[in-house]
C-alpha positions in Angstrom: 64.0 -9.3 2.4 64.7 -11.5 -0.6 62.7 -10.5 -3.6 61.5 -13.0 -6.2 62.8 -12.3 -9.7 60.3 -10.0 -11.5 59.1 -8.2 -8.4 58.0 -4.6 -9.0 59.1 -2.0 -6.5 57.1 1.3 -6.3 58.8 4.1 -4.4 56.4 7.1 -4.0 55.6 10.2 -2.1 52.9 12.8 -2.5 54.5 14.2 -5.6 56.5 11.5 -7.4 56.6 7.8 -8.2 59.6 5.7 -9.2 59.3 2.1 -10.4 61.9 -0.6 -10.3 62.0 -4.2 -11.5 64.0 -6.9 -9.6 66.1 -8.6 -12.3 68.1 -10.9 -9.9 68.1 -14.5 -10.9 69.6 -15.6 -7.6 68.1 -14.5 -4.3 68.6 -10.9 -3.5 67.8 -7.4 -4.6 69.0 -6.3 -8.1 66.9 -3.3 -9.1 66.6 -1.7 -12.5 64.7 1.5 -12.8 61.7 1.5 -15.1 60.6 4.7 -16.8 56.9 5.4 -16.2 54.7 8.3 -16.9 53.4 10.1 -13.8 49.9 8.9 -13.0 47.1 11.3 -14.0 45.5 12.9 -10.9 42.0 11.6 -10.4 40.8 13.9 -7.7 39.9 10.8 -5.7 42.1 11.3 -2.6 40.5 11.4 0.9 41.5 15.1 1.0 38.9 15.8 -1.6 36.2 15.3 1.1 37.7 17.9 3.4 37.5 21.6 3.2 40.5 23.8 4.0 39.9 24.0 7.8 41.7 22.8 10.9 41.2 19.2 9.9 43.1 19.8 6.6 45.0 23.1 7.0 46.5 23.5 3.5 45.9 22.7 -0.1 49.2 20.8 -0.4 47.7 17.9 1.5 44.8 17.8 -0.9 47.2 17.6 -3.8 49.3 14.9 -2.1 46.3 12.8 -1.2 45.1 13.1 -4.8 48.5 12.0 -6.1 48.5 9.0 -3.7 45.0 8.0 -4.9 46.1 8.3 -8.6 49.3 6.3 -7.8 47.2 3.5 -6.2 44.9 3.5 -9.3 47.9 3.3 -11.5 49.2 0.3 -9.5 45.8 -1.3 -9.5 45.7 -1.1 -13.3 49.1 -2.7 -13.7 48.1 -5.4 -11.3 44.8 -6.1 -13.2 46.5 -6.3 -16.6 49.1 -8.7 -15.3 52.1 -6.4 -15.4 52.7 -6.7 -11.6 53.2 -10.2 -10.2 54.7 -9.2 -6.9 54.9 -5.7 -5.4 56.9 -3.9 -2.8 55.7 -0.4 -1.9 58.1 2.1 -0.3 56.5 5.4 0.7 56.4 7.9 3.5 53.8 6.8 6.2 51.2 9.4 5.3 51.2 8.7 1.5 51.3 4.9 2.1 48.3 5.2 4.4 46.4 7.1 1.7 47.4 4.7 -1.0 46.2 1.7 1.1 42.7 3.1 1.1 42.6 2.8 -2.7 44.4 -0.5 -3.3 42.2 -3.0 -5.2 41.8 -6.5 -3.7 43.8 -8.0 -6.6 46.7 -5.7 -5.9 46.6 -6.3 -2.1 47.2 -10.0 -2.8 50.3 -9.2 -4.8 52.0 -6.9 -2.2 54.8 -8.8 -0.5 56.2 -5.9 1.4 55.4 -2.3 2.5 58.1 0.0 3.9 57.0 3.2 5.5 60.1 5.3 4.6 60.5 8.4 2.5 63.0 7.2 -0.1 61.6 8.8 -3.2 64.5 11.1 -3.7 67.2 8.6 -2.6 69.6 6.9 -5.0 68.9 3.4 -6.3 71.6 1.8 -4.1 69.9 3.2 -0.9 66.5 1.8 -2.0 68.0 -1.6 -2.7 69.8 -1.6 0.7 66.6 -0.7 2.5 64.7 -3.6 0.9 67.6 -6.0 1.4 67.8 -5.1 5.1 64.1 -5.3 5.7 
């Protein structure tokens, strides 16, 4: 995948989010990590509707769903204020699915790629290679 200059890359899981900015002038992937504060949990994840039963066996899922919803709200805000022009989201499949439920229409129009991979704890070079090979 060739990213336009200025593309934002969000790499998330149920606990963390890392943000990158594509600084490449020529076609390609040249990521620089951006320091961002962790999104505030909003208690808006789908897990909030479930009780701790067979459908949702542990509280960890509730926390992860809540973080995914908060991450989506954070990305929505960045999209609405014009900070995000293009976005690539890299996340494990479960978290990505939860985040999709909360993406605003404006943000959905700016997503140029979604990769269902758990790369949140991987080095920058691995993330850049994953995107370049997609």
